[in-house]
C-alpha positions in Angstrom: 27.7 -54.4 28.4 25.5 -53.6 25.4 21.9 -52.6 24.9 20.1 -54.4 22.1 17.4 -52.9 19.8 15.0 -55.1 21.7 15.7 -53.3 25.0 17.7 -56.2 26.3 21.1 -56.0 28.1 24.0 -58.3 27.3 27.3 -58.5 29.1 30.6 -60.3 29.0 34.1 -60.0 30.5 35.1 -60.0 34.2 32.4 -60.6 36.8 34.5 -60.6 39.9 32.1 -58.2 41.7 28.9 -59.2 40.0 29.2 -56.2 37.5 27.7 -58.4 34.8 24.5 -59.0 36.7 25.3 -62.7 37.2 25.4 -64.3 40.6 28.4 -66.5 40.0 31.3 -64.0 40.6 33.9 -66.7 40.2 33.2 -67.1 36.5 34.1 -64.6 33.8 32.0 -64.6 30.6 33.9 -64.9 27.3 30.7 -64.6 25.2 27.8 -62.2 25.4 25.2 -63.4 27.9 21.7 -61.9 28.4 21.2 -60.1 31.7 17.9 -61.0 33.3 16.0 -57.8 34.0 12.2 -57.8 34.3 11.6 -54.7 32.3 12.6 -53.3 28.9 15.8 -51.2 29.4 16.4 -47.9 27.5 19.7 -46.8 28.9 22.8 -48.4 30.5 25.9 -46.9 32.0 28.8 -48.9 33.4 32.0 -48.3 35.4 34.9 -50.7 35.8 33.0 -52.8 38.5 29.4 -51.6 38.4 26.5 -51.0 36.1 23.3 -49.1 36.1 20.2 -49.6 33.8 17.0 -47.6 33.5 13.9 -49.2 32.2 11.1 -47.8 30.0 8.9 -47.3 33.1 11.8 -45.4 34.9 12.9 -48.2 37.2 16.6 -48.2 38.1 18.6 -51.4 38.3 22.2 -51.4 39.7 24.7 -54.2 40.3 28.3 -54.7 41.0 30.8 -53.5 43.5 29.6 -50.9 46.0 32.7 -50.1 48.0 32.3 -46.3 47.7 28.5 -46.2 47.6 28.3 -45.8 43.8 25.3 -48.1 43.7 
């Protein structure tokens, strides 16, 4: 996952638990793909199978595996 200078999030790699913010968990992404988030993102943090994003207006977005309540 990367955060662009335009406050957009892009991801690529494994998506087996939806950690890339894409619904199709059967497809891995081999090229950067924009993650659809309705607000401008200012910070991201990711683990192996989950990600968190914080928007300019302090909204929190999380996606991915939640086996241990990390989301």
